C-alpha positions, 0 to 999 in steps of 0.5 A: 461664864461663856460671856466672860470667857469670850470678853476677856481676850478682847479686854486684854487685846484692848489693854495691849493696844493702849500699852503699845500706843502709850509707849510710842506716843508718850516718849514722842510727845516728851521729846518734841516738848523738850525741843520746844519752839516750832516743833512743839507749836506744830504738835499743839496745833495738830492736837487742837485741830484734831480735838476740834475735828472730833468735837465737830463730828460728835456735836453735828457740825459738818466738816468743811462747812463754813462754821468748821472752816472758821474754827480750824482757820482760827487755830492756824491763825492763833499759831501764826500770831503766837509765833509772831509774839502777838498772843493778845490778838490770838485770843481775840481771834478765838473769840471772833472765830467763835462768833463768826461760826455761830453766825454762819450756822444761823445762830442754831443749837448746833452752831452754839456747840460749834462755837463752844468747841472753838472757844474750848480748843482755842483756849486749850491751845493758847494755854499749852503754848503759853505755858511752854514758852513762859518762865520755867516752861519746860519743867511746868509742861512736863509736870503738867503732863505727868500729873494728867497722865498719872491721874488717868492711868492710876484712876483706871487701874485703881478703880478696876482693882478696888471698885466701890461707889460710882463717881457719877453714874449718869455721866460715866458709869465705869468711873469710881470714887476709888479710882478718882482718889487713887488717880489724885494721890498717885498723880500728886506723887508723880508730879512732886517727883518730876519737880524734885528730880529737877531740883525745884523747891517748895514741894508742898506748893507743887503738891497743892498744884498737882492736887488741883490740876488732877481734880480739874483733869478728872473734871475735864474727862467727865465733861467729855463723857457727858458730851459723848453721852449727850450725843450717844457717842462711845469714842470721839473717833478711832484715831489712836489704837486702843484709846479711841480719839484725840479727845478721849486722850487729852480731855483732862490735859486741855482742862488742866492746862486752861486751869493752870493759865487762869490761876497763873493770871489770877496770881499776877501773871501776864498773857505773855507769861502766865505761869510766872504769877505762881512764883514757882522756882 
């Protein structure tokens, strides 16, 4: 009983910090996304740089080492090339940067992790920029954010309220099937709500898209949990009070954004406008 009494204030304090951080950061992110252009591009660059910095810290790449500098340099180059309208060269820079970092590390195991981090963070940055700048970019970006955020929030609260069988005990002991399903259902409701308010049609297709993005978002969360467990790390950093690091907050978003671009390209979109391939109004 004593242990439970001692832990309760700490849990409430952590939840309060999470709430305050979300209330401050959420509207700020939405405002910058609404503005678009250079402010949004700089926001995504900052997120990608911090994401990669935490990836390096977890997986053992020394900050300011040649592989690390190659990776961070690639992200800056991607931003410059994207603003210049040379998105194809940006993709090439990501691949070349990852290969260079792997070579700088002597093709070691840590170098492989480094290269994978560069590819993942670079692809996520590319995807988030391409989505916002494409056809219906503002609506789709808001839709993406609300689906991922609702998945994360309602998976947490549904899982705590209902409990039940674990989703994947070895990777993330606290996640449950009830939480995963609750997050999926409410994310679909919120995602469809966003596009309905915006006056978009074909809500059934948006609903299917929300289901897919929610599932991939949860997979991205599990991927980060697996990496942290592999390297015996609890949080990616202590950057955001109550939340941990930037990886802890956007692990689902980066996976969902990459997935959205991939299905857009598979449906006939282009690198300049991948989401146009989905034919959404």
